[in-house]
MARROMI-147322 format. One record per residue (C-alpha): residue number from 1; residue in three letters; x, y, z. Coordinates in steps of 0.5 Angstrom, whole numbers. Each point is the difference from the previous one (the first is absolute). Layout:
<site resi="NUM" resn="ALA" u="X" v="Y" w="Z"/>
...
This chain:
<site resi="1" resn="MET" u="-25" v="-24" w="-29"/>
<site resi="2" resn="GLY" u="-7" v="4" w="0"/>
<site resi="3" resn="ARG" u="-2" v="4" w="6"/>
<site resi="4" resn="ILE" u="2" v="-2" w="7"/>
<site resi="5" resn="THR" u="-7" v="-2" w="4"/>
<site resi="6" resn="GLN" u="3" v="-3" w="6"/>
<site resi="7" resn="LEU" u="6" v="0" w="4"/>
<site resi="8" resn="LYS" u="1" v="-7" w="3"/>
<site resi="9" resn="PRO" u="6" v="-1" w="5"/>
<site resi="10" resn="LEU" u="4" v="-7" w="-2"/>
<site resi="11" resn="SER" u="5" v="0" w="5"/>
<site resi="12" resn="ASP" u="5" v="4" w="5"/>
<site resi="13" resn="ILE" u="6" v="-1" w="5"/>
<site resi="14" resn="SER" u="0" v="3" w="7"/>
<site resi="15" resn="THR" u="7" v="4" w="2"/>
<site resi="16" resn="PRO" u="2" v="3" w="6"/>
<site resi="17" resn="GLU" u="2" v="6" w="-4"/>
<site resi="18" resn="ILE" u="-3" v="6" w="-3"/>
<site resi="19" resn="ASN" u="0" v="-1" w="-8"/>
<site resi="20" resn="LEU" u="1" v="6" w="-3"/>
<site resi="21" resn="ALA" u="2" v="-1" w="-8"/>
<site resi="22" resn="ILE" u="-1" v="-6" w="-5"/>
<site resi="23" resn="THR" u="2" v="-1" w="-7"/>
<site resi="24" resn="ARG" u="1" v="-6" w="-5"/>
<site resi="25" resn="SER" u="6" v="-4" w="0"/>
<site resi="26" resn="VAL" u="5" v="0" w="-6"/>
<site resi="27" resn="VAL" u="2" v="-7" w="1"/>
<site resi="28" resn="SER" u="-3" v="-2" w="-7"/>
<site resi="29" resn="LEU" u="-7" v="2" w="-4"/>
<site resi="30" resn="ALA" u="-3" v="-6" w="3"/>
<site resi="31" resn="ASP" u="2" v="1" w="7"/>
<site resi="32" resn="ASN" u="-2" v="7" w="-1"/>
<site resi="33" resn="GLN" u="-7" v="-1" w="1"/>
<site resi="34" resn="ARG" u="0" v="-4" w="6"/>
<site resi="35" resn="ILE" u="6" v="2" w="4"/>
<site resi="36" resn="MET" u="0" v="7" w="4"/>
<site resi="37" resn="VAL" u="5" v="4" w="4"/>
<site resi="38" resn="VAL" u="-2" v="4" w="6"/>
<site resi="39" resn="GLY" u="3" v="5" w="4"/>
<site resi="40" resn="ASN" u="-1" v="1" w="7"/>
<site resi="41" resn="SER" u="1" v="3" w="7"/>
<site resi="42" resn="ALA" u="5" v="-4" w="2"/>
<site resi="43" resn="GLY" u="5" v="2" w="-5"/>
<site resi="44" resn="GLN" u="-1" v="-6" w="-4"/>
<site resi="45" resn="LEU" u="-2" v="-2" w="-7"/>
<site resi="46" resn="VAL" u="-4" v="-7" w="0"/>
<site resi="47" resn="GLU" u="-2" v="-4" w="-6"/>
<site resi="48" resn="PHE" u="-7" v="-3" w="0"/>
<site resi="49" resn="ASP" u="-1" v="-6" w="-5"/>
<site resi="50" resn="PHE" u="-8" v="0" w="-2"/>
<site resi="51" resn="SER" u="1" v="-6" w="-5"/>
<site resi="52" resn="SER" u="-4" v="-5" w="3"/>
<site resi="53" resn="GLN" u="-6" v="5" w="1"/>
<site resi="54" resn="ASN" u="1" v="1" w="-8"/>
<site resi="55" resn="SER" u="-1" v="-8" w="-1"/>
<site resi="56" resn="THR" u="-5" v="-4" w="-3"/>
<site resi="57" resn="SER" u="0" v="-5" w="6"/>
<site resi="58" resn="GLU" u="-5" v="1" w="6"/>
<site resi="59" resn="LYS" u="6" v="-3" w="5"/>
<site resi="60" resn="ALA" u="5" v="5" w="-3"/>
<site resi="61" resn="LYS" u="-5" v="6" w="1"/>
<site resi="62" resn="SER" u="-1" v="-2" w="7"/>
<site resi="63" resn="GLU" u="7" v="1" w="2"/>
<site resi="64" resn="LYS" u="3" v="6" w="3"/>
<site resi="65" resn="PRO" u="5" v="5" w="-4"/>
<site resi="66" resn="THR" u="7" v="-1" w="1"/>
<site resi="67" resn="SER" u="5" v="5" w="2"/>
<site resi="68" resn="ARG" u="8" v="1" w="0"/>
<site resi="69" resn="PRO" u="3" v="6" w="3"/>
<site resi="70" resn="PHE" u="6" v="4" w="-4"/>
<site resi="71" resn="GLU" u="6" v="1" w="3"/>
<site resi="72" resn="SER" u="1" v="6" w="5"/>
<site resi="73" resn="GLY" u="0" v="7" w="-4"/>
<site resi="74" resn="HIS" u="-4" v="6" w="3"/>
<site resi="75" resn="SER" u="1" v="2" w="7"/>
<site resi="76" resn="SER" u="-8" v="3" w="1"/>
<site resi="77" resn="TYR" u="-6" v="0" w="-4"/>
<site resi="78" resn="VAL" u="0" v="-3" w="-7"/>
<site resi="79" resn="THR" u="-5" v="5" w="-3"/>
<site resi="80" resn="GLY" u="0" v="-2" w="-7"/>
<site resi="81" resn="VAL" u="2" v="-6" w="-5"/>
<site resi="82" resn="GLY" u="0" v="0" w="-7"/>
<site resi="83" resn="SER" u="2" v="-5" w="-6"/>
<site resi="84" resn="THR" u="5" v="2" w="-5"/>
<site resi="85" resn="LYS" u="5" v="-2" w="-5"/>
<site resi="86" resn="GLY" u="5" v="0" w="5"/>
<site resi="87" resn="GLY" u="-3" v="-4" w="5"/>
<site resi="88" resn="ILE" u="-5" v="2" w="6"/>
<site resi="89" resn="VAL" u="1" v="7" w="3"/>
<site resi="90" resn="SER" u="-2" v="2" w="7"/>
<site resi="91" resn="VAL" u="0" v="7" w="3"/>
<site resi="92" resn="GLY" u="-1" v="1" w="8"/>
<site resi="93" resn="TYR" u="0" v="5" w="5"/>
<site resi="94" resn="ASP" u="8" v="-1" w="1"/>
<site resi="95" resn="ARG" u="0" v="4" w="-6"/>
<site resi="96" resn="LYS" u="3" v="-6" w="-4"/>
<site resi="97" resn="MET" u="-1" v="-3" w="-7"/>
<site resi="98" resn="ILE" u="2" v="-7" w="-1"/>
<site resi="99" resn="TRP" u="0" v="-4" w="-6"/>
<site resi="100" resn="TRP" u="-1" v="-8" w="1"/>
<site resi="101" resn="ASP" u="1" v="-6" w="-3"/>
<site resi="102" resn="PRO" u="-7" v="-4" w="0"/>
<site resi="103" resn="LEU" u="3" v="-7" w="-1"/>
<site resi="104" resn="GLU" u="5" v="1" w="6"/>
<site resi="105" resn="ARG" u="-4" v="5" w="4"/>
<site resi="106" resn="THR" u="7" v="4" w="1"/>
<site resi="107" resn="VAL" u="2" v="7" w="-1"/>
<site resi="108" resn="LEU" u="3" v="2" w="-6"/>
<site resi="109" resn="ARG" u="1" v="7" w="1"/>
<site resi="110" resn="GLU" u="-2" v="5" w="5"/>
<site resi="111" resn="ILE" u="0" v="8" w="0"/>
<site resi="112" resn="VAL" u="-2" v="6" w="5"/>
<site resi="113" resn="ALA" u="-5" v="3" w="-5"/>
<site resi="114" resn="HIS" u="-3" v="5" w="4"/>
<site resi="115" resn="ASP" u="1" v="5" w="6"/>
<site resi="116" resn="LYS" u="-6" v="-2" w="3"/>
<site resi="117" resn="TRP" u="-5" v="-6" w="1"/>
<site resi="118" resn="ILE" u="-2" v="-3" w="-7"/>
<site resi="119" resn="ARG" u="-8" v="0" w="-1"/>
<site resi="120" resn="ARG" u="-1" v="-4" w="-6"/>
<site resi="121" resn="ILE" u="3" v="-3" w="-6"/>
<site resi="122" resn="ALA" u="-2" v="-1" w="-7"/>
<site resi="123" resn="VAL" u="2" v="-4" w="-6"/>
<site resi="124" resn="SER" u="-1" v="2" w="-8"/>
<site resi="125" resn="PRO" u="-4" v="-5" w="-4"/>
<site resi="126" resn="ASP" u="6" v="-2" w="-3"/>
<site resi="127" resn="GLY" u="4" v="-1" w="6"/>
<site resi="128" resn="THR" u="6" v="4" w="-2"/>
<site resi="129" resn="THR" u="-1" v="6" w="5"/>
<site resi="130" resn="ILE" u="-2" v="1" w="7"/>
<site resi="131" resn="ALA" u="-3" v="6" w="3"/>
<site resi="132" resn="THR" u="1" v="1" w="8"/>
<site resi="133" resn="VAL" u="-4" v="6" w="4"/>
<site resi="134" resn="ALA" u="2" v="2" w="7"/>
<site resi="135" resn="ASP" u="-1" v="5" w="6"/>
<site resi="136" resn="ASP" u="6" v="4" w="-3"/>
<site resi="137" resn="MET" u="-5" v="2" w="-5"/>
<site resi="138" resn="HIS" u="4" v="-3" w="-6"/>
<site resi="139" resn="CYS" u="-3" v="-5" w="-5"/>
<site resi="140" resn="LYS" u="6" v="-3" w="-3"/>
<site resi="141" resn="LEU" u="1" v="-4" w="-7"/>
<site resi="142" resn="TRP" u="5" v="-6" w="0"/>
<site resi="143" resn="ASN" u="2" v="-5" w="-5"/>
<site resi="144" resn="ALA" u="-2" v="-6" w="2"/>
<site resi="145" resn="ILE" u="6" v="-4" w="-2"/>
<site resi="146" resn="SER" u="6" v="4" w="1"/>
<site resi="147" resn="GLY" u="-3" v="4" w="6"/>
<site resi="148" resn="GLU" u="2" v="6" w="-3"/>
<site resi="149" resn="LEU" u="-4" v="7" w="2"/>
<site resi="150" resn="MET" u="-3" v="2" w="-6"/>
<site resi="151" resn="PHE" u="-4" v="6" w="3"/>
<site resi="152" resn="VAL" u="-2" v="4" w="6"/>
<site resi="153" resn="LEU" u="-7" v="3" w="-1"/>
<site resi="154" resn="ASP" u="-2" v="6" w="5"/>
<site resi="155" resn="ASP" u="-7" v="3" w="1"/>
<site resi="156" resn="HIS" u="-3" v="-2" w="6"/>
<site resi="157" resn="GLN" u="1" v="5" w="6"/>
<site resi="158" resn="PRO" u="3" v="-2" w="6"/>
<site resi="159" resn="VAL" u="-5" v="3" w="5"/>
<site resi="160" resn="THR" u="-7" v="0" w="1"/>
<site resi="161" resn="PRO" u="-4" v="6" w="-1"/>
<site resi="162" resn="HIS" u="0" v="0" w="8"/>
<site resi="163" resn="HIS" u="7" v="-1" w="0"/>
<site resi="164" resn="TYR" u="1" v="-7" w="2"/>
<site resi="165" resn="PRO" u="4" v="-5" w="-4"/>
<site resi="166" resn="SER" u="-3" v="-3" w="-6"/>
<site resi="167" resn="MET" u="1" v="-7" w="-3"/>
<site resi="168" resn="LEU" u="0" v="-2" w="-7"/>
<site resi="169" resn="TYR" u="-4" v="-7" w="0"/>
<site resi="170" resn="ALA" u="-1" v="-2" w="-7"/>
<site resi="171" resn="VAL" u="3" v="-1" w="-6"/>
<site resi="172" resn="ALA" u="-3" v="-4" w="-7"/>
<site resi="173" resn="PHE" u="2" v="-1" w="-7"/>
<site resi="174" resn="SER" u="-5" v="0" w="-6"/>
<site resi="175" resn="ALA" u="-1" v="-6" w="-4"/>
<site resi="176" resn="SER" u="4" v="2" w="-5"/>
<site resi="177" resn="GLY" u="6" v="2" w="5"/>
<site resi="178" resn="GLU" u="0" v="7" w="-4"/>
<site resi="179" resn="GLN" u="-3" v="4" w="6"/>
<site resi="180" resn="LEU" u="1" v="0" w="8"/>
<site resi="181" resn="ALA" u="-4" v="3" w="5"/>
<site resi="182" resn="THR" u="2" v="2" w="8"/>
<site resi="183" resn="GLY" u="-5" v="1" w="5"/>
<site resi="184" resn="ASP" u="1" v="4" w="7"/>
<site resi="185" resn="LYS" u="-3" v="1" w="7"/>
<site resi="186" resn="VAL" u="-4" v="6" w="-2"/>
<site resi="187" resn="GLY" u="-3" v="-3" w="-6"/>
<site resi="188" resn="HIS" u="5" v="3" w="-5"/>
<site resi="189" resn="ILE" u="1" v="-4" w="-6"/>
<site resi="190" resn="ALA" u="5" v="1" w="-6"/>
<site resi="191" resn="ILE" u="1" v="-4" w="-6"/>
<site resi="192" resn="TRP" u="7" v="-1" w="-4"/>
<site resi="193" resn="GLU" u="3" v="-2" w="-6"/>
<site resi="194" resn="THR" u="4" v="-6" w="1"/>
<site resi="195" resn="GLN" u="5" v="0" w="-5"/>
<site resi="196" resn="THR" u="2" v="8" w="1"/>
<site resi="197" resn="GLY" u="-2" v="1" w="7"/>
<site resi="198" resn="ARG" u="-4" v="6" w="-2"/>
<site resi="199" resn="LYS" u="-7" v="2" w="4"/>
<site resi="200" resn="LEU" u="-6" v="-1" w="-4"/>
<site resi="201" resn="GLY" u="-5" v="3" w="4"/>
<site resi="202" resn="GLU" u="-3" v="0" w="7"/>
<site resi="203" resn="LEU" u="-7" v="-2" w="4"/>
<site resi="204" resn="GLU" u="-3" v="2" w="7"/>
<site resi="205" resn="SER" u="-4" v="-5" w="4"/>
<site resi="206" resn="PRO" u="0" v="4" w="7"/>
<site resi="207" resn="GLY" u="-6" v="-4" w="2"/>
<site resi="208" resn="MET" u="5" v="-5" w="2"/>
<site resi="209" resn="TYR" u="3" v="4" w="5"/>
<site resi="210" resn="THR" u="-2" v="1" w="7"/>
<site resi="211" resn="TRP" u="2" v="5" w="5"/>
<site resi="212" resn="ASP" u="-2" v="1" w="7"/>
<site resi="213" resn="PRO" u="1" v="7" w="3"/>
<site resi="214" resn="LYS" u="-3" v="-2" w="7"/>
<site resi="215" resn="ALA" u="1" v="-7" w="3"/>
<site resi="216" resn="ARG" u="7" v="-2" w="-2"/>
<site resi="217" resn="ARG" u="2" v="5" w="-5"/>
<site resi="218" resn="HIS" u="2" v="-5" w="-4"/>
<site resi="219" resn="SER" u="-1" v="-2" w="-8"/>
<site resi="220" resn="ILE" u="-2" v="-7" w="-3"/>
<site resi="221" resn="GLY" u="-2" v="-3" w="-6"/>
<site resi="222" resn="GLY" u="4" v="2" w="-7"/>
<site resi="223" resn="ILE" u="0" v="-4" w="-7"/>
<site resi="224" resn="ARG" u="2" v="-7" w="2"/>
<site resi="225" resn="SER" u="-1" v="-3" w="-7"/>
<site resi="226" resn="LEU" u="0" v="1" w="-7"/>
<site resi="227" resn="ALA" u="-2" v="-3" w="-7"/>
<site resi="228" resn="PHE" u="0" v="2" w="-7"/>
<site resi="229" resn="SER" u="-6" v="-3" w="-4"/>
<site resi="230" resn="HIS" u="3" v="-5" w="-6"/>
<site resi="231" resn="SER" u="-3" v="5" w="-5"/>
<site resi="232" resn="GLY" u="5" v="5" w="3"/>
<site resi="233" resn="SER" u="-5" v="6" w="0"/>
<site resi="234" resn="SER" u="-2" v="-1" w="8"/>
<site resi="235" resn="ILE" u="3" v="-1" w="6"/>
<site resi="236" resn="ALA" u="-3" v="-2" w="7"/>
<site resi="237" resn="VAL" u="2" v="3" w="6"/>
<site resi="238" resn="GLY" u="-1" v="-4" w="7"/>
<site resi="239" resn="GLY" u="0" v="2" w="7"/>
<site resi="240" resn="ILE" u="-5" v="2" w="6"/>
<site resi="241" resn="GLY" u="-5" v="6" w="0"/>
<site resi="242" resn="ALA" u="-1" v="4" w="6"/>
<site resi="243" resn="ILE" u="1" v="-3" w="7"/>
<site resi="244" resn="GLY" u="-4" v="1" w="6"/>
<site resi="245" resn="ASN" u="5" v="-3" w="5"/>
<site resi="246" resn="VAL" u="8" v="1" w="-2"/>
<site resi="247" resn="ASP" u="2" v="-5" w="5"/>
<site resi="248" resn="HIS" u="-3" v="-5" w="-5"/>
<site resi="249" resn="LEU" u="-2" v="-1" w="-7"/>
<site resi="250" resn="ASP" u="-7" v="2" w="1"/>
<site resi="251" resn="GLY" u="-2" v="3" w="-7"/>
<site resi="252" resn="PRO" u="-3" v="-3" w="-6"/>
<site resi="253" resn="ALA" u="5" v="-4" w="-5"/>
<site resi="254" resn="ARG" u="0" v="5" w="-6"/>
<site resi="255" resn="VAL" u="2" v="0" w="-7"/>
<site resi="256" resn="GLU" u="1" v="6" w="-5"/>
<site resi="257" resn="ILE" u="0" v="-2" w="-8"/>
<site resi="258" resn="PHE" u="3" v="6" w="-4"/>
<site resi="259" resn="ASP" u="1" v="1" w="-8"/>
<site resi="260" resn="TRP" u="8" v="2" w="2"/>
<site resi="261" resn="GLN" u="1" v="3" w="-7"/>
<site resi="262" resn="GLN" u="-6" v="5" w="1"/>
<site resi="263" resn="ALA" u="2" v="1" w="7"/>
<site resi="264" resn="LYS" u="-8" v="-2" w="1"/>
<site resi="265" resn="SER" u="-3" v="-4" w="6"/>
<site resi="266" resn="LEU" u="-5" v="-5" w="-3"/>
<site resi="267" resn="VAL" u="-3" v="-3" w="6"/>
<site resi="268" resn="GLN" u="1" v="-1" w="8"/>
<site resi="269" resn="LEU" u="-2" v="-6" w="3"/>
<site resi="270" resn="SER" u="-1" v="-1" w="8"/>
<site resi="271" resn="ASP" u="-1" v="-6" w="4"/>
<site resi="272" resn="THR" u="-3" v="1" w="7"/>
<site resi="273" resn="ALA" u="-2" v="-8" w="1"/>
<site resi="274" resn="MET" u="8" v="-2" w="0"/>
<site resi="275" resn="LYS" u="4" v="6" w="2"/>
<site resi="276" resn="GLY" u="7" v="1" w="0"/>
<site resi="277" resn="LEU" u="6" v="1" w="-5"/>
<site resi="278" resn="VAL" u="0" v="-2" w="-7"/>
<site resi="279" resn="GLU" u="7" v="-3" w="0"/>
<site resi="280" resn="GLN" u="-1" v="-3" w="-7"/>
<site resi="281" resn="LEU" u="-3" v="1" w="-7"/>
<site resi="282" resn="HIS" u="-1" v="-4" w="-6"/>
<site resi="283" resn="PHE" u="-4" v="1" w="-7"/>
<site resi="284" resn="SER" u="-3" v="-6" w="-3"/>
<site resi="285" resn="ASN" u="3" v="-2" w="-7"/>
<site resi="286" resn="ASP" u="-6" v="4" w="-3"/>
<site resi="287" resn="ASP" u="0" v="6" w="4"/>
<site resi="288" resn="SER" u="-7" v="-2" w="2"/>
<site resi="289" resn="GLN" u="1" v="-1" w="7"/>
<site resi="290" resn="LEU" u="5" v="2" w="6"/>
<site resi="291" resn="ILE" u="3" v="-4" w="5"/>
<site resi="292" resn="THR" u="1" v="3" w="7"/>
<site resi="293" resn="ALA" u="3" v="-3" w="6"/>
<site resi="294" resn="GLY" u="2" v="3" w="7"/>
<site resi="295" resn="GLY" u="-3" v="1" w="7"/>
<site resi="296" resn="ASP" u="0" v="2" w="7"/>
<site resi="297" resn="ASN" u="1" v="-5" w="5"/>
<site resi="298" resn="ASN" u="-4" v="-4" w="-5"/>
<site resi="299" resn="GLY" u="2" v="-2" w="-7"/>
<site resi="300" resn="PHE" u="-5" v="1" w="-6"/>
<site resi="301" resn="ILE" u="0" v="-1" w="-8"/>
<site resi="302" resn="THR" u="-5" v="4" w="-3"/>
<site resi="303" resn="ILE" u="-1" v="0" w="-8"/>
<site resi="304" resn="TYR" u="-4" v="6" w="-3"/>
<site resi="305" resn="ASP" u="-3" v="0" w="-7"/>
<site resi="306" resn="LEU" u="2" v="6" w="-3"/>
<site resi="307" resn="ALA" u="-6" v="0" w="-5"/>
<site resi="308" resn="THR" u="-4" v="2" w="6"/>
<site resi="309" resn="ASN" u="5" v="1" w="5"/>
<site resi="310" resn="LYS" u="-4" v="-5" w="5"/>
<site resi="311" resn="ILE" u="3" v="-5" w="4"/>
<site resi="312" resn="ASP" u="0" v="-7" w="-4"/>
<site resi="313" resn="VAL" u="3" v="-4" w="5"/>
<site resi="314" resn="GLN" u="3" v="0" w="7"/>
<site resi="315" resn="ALA" u="3" v="-4" w="5"/>
<site resi="316" resn="LYS" u="3" v="0" w="7"/>
<site resi="317" resn="ALA" u="7" v="-2" w="0"/>
<site resi="318" resn="HIS" u="3" v="-2" w="7"/>
<site resi="319" resn="GLN" u="4" v="6" w="3"/>
<site resi="320" resn="HIS" u="3" v="6" w="-4"/>
<site resi="321" resn="LEU" u="2" v="-1" w="-7"/>
<site resi="322" resn="HIS" u="7" v="3" w="-2"/>
<site resi="323" resn="GLY" u="2" v="-3" w="-6"/>
<site resi="324" resn="MET" u="-4" v="-4" w="-6"/>
<site resi="325" resn="ILE" u="2" v="-3" w="-7"/>
<site resi="326" resn="VAL" u="-5" v="-2" w="-5"/>
<site resi="327" resn="ASP" u="2" v="-5" w="-5"/>
<site resi="328" resn="GLU" u="0" v="2" w="-8"/>
<site resi="329" resn="ALA" u="-6" v="-4" w="-1"/>
<site resi="330" resn="SER" u="-4" v="3" w="6"/>
<site resi="331" resn="GLN" u="-2" v="-6" w="2"/>
<site resi="332" resn="ARG" u="4" v="0" w="7"/>
<site resi="333" resn="LEU" u="2" v="5" w="5"/>
<site resi="334" resn="TYR" u="5" v="-1" w="5"/>
<site resi="335" resn="ALA" u="1" v="5" w="6"/>
<site resi="336" resn="ALA" u="4" v="2" w="6"/>
<site resi="337" resn="HIS" u="-3" v="1" w="7"/>
<site resi="338" resn="HIS" u="1" v="1" w="7"/>
<site resi="339" resn="GLY" u="2" v="-7" w="2"/>
<site resi="340" resn="LYS" u="-2" v="-3" w="-6"/>
<site resi="341" resn="VAL" u="1" v="-2" w="-8"/>
<site resi="342" resn="SER" u="-6" v="-2" w="-4"/>
<site resi="343" resn="MET" u="-2" v="-2" w="-7"/>
<site resi="344" resn="TRP" u="-7" v="2" w="-3"/>
<site resi="345" resn="GLU" u="-4" v="-2" w="-6"/>
<site resi="346" resn="LEU" u="-3" v="5" w="-4"/>
<site resi="347" resn="GLN" u="-6" v="-3" w="-3"/>
<site resi="348" resn="ASP" u="-3" v="2" w="-7"/>
<site resi="349" resn="GLN" u="-6" v="1" w="-4"/>
<site resi="350" resn="PRO" u="1" v="0" w="-7"/>
<site resi="351" resn="VAL" u="-1" v="6" w="-4"/>
<site resi="352" resn="ALA" u="-6" v="-1" w="-5"/>
């Protein structure tokens, strides 16, 4: 795969729900690239099959993706889903973490994993470890197969500097699985060693946090996404810049990239053309580009050239985009939005 030079929408399917999270199925290696599992605002998991869109047949490509629901499990928003060695795992505002059989789409195990809303889940690259973050401000590491709690990682403050409850929104593993990052509402990032639970370092990105002392006495923003580069030396942090109207997401889409070992900010990227929260981040396989996605009322996908820190490719993407998966070849992007699940082609230009 060369450089991504174009985003092309290939297919989508409309839904009545807000689709909040997306992961690959673990049915088989072949199905892994075409079957997605989505968590939504109705407390459901739904399987979406995009195999016809990946066909060489033009007739098949014209068909809509098919969908099949999982059995009931969550009682509130499903905010995270992941593919593990132990099956599909989901988390939600009901504080539950649920393991699912991806073939039968049935519950295998469920536990109450946190004391407050669970915001996000991350799965280690080898599929054996799960990380969850929640509004109780804990990050917890779990054995993906047995469900055993391995570590509770505590570093993030429960209240903001203005004495309002904080939130722990984001978590991500490094490509090696040896490090883990967590990010909260006020722009604080902690880096952890996954084998020991030891804290390795911390970073600050205060530009992600907005406080309105006059109109609403309200804070908004926070770190909503994290991604390590494939080399492991850098970490990208996504959120929103200074917000003019705290009742809406009227602020620039914002990304900051750090050398986490040196605790040094390398670059700040801000986009006022397509505003809102950066909910998802993904480095290209050679770390030369950064794919970002999110939105306000409208969704966006923006790809940055990390040599120039300029936008390479940008596209509107239906309504607010909450979840994103890029396949291993960086040829397909699957997204979960308000009221839609979509598939995009990442078209490339060979590197000379």
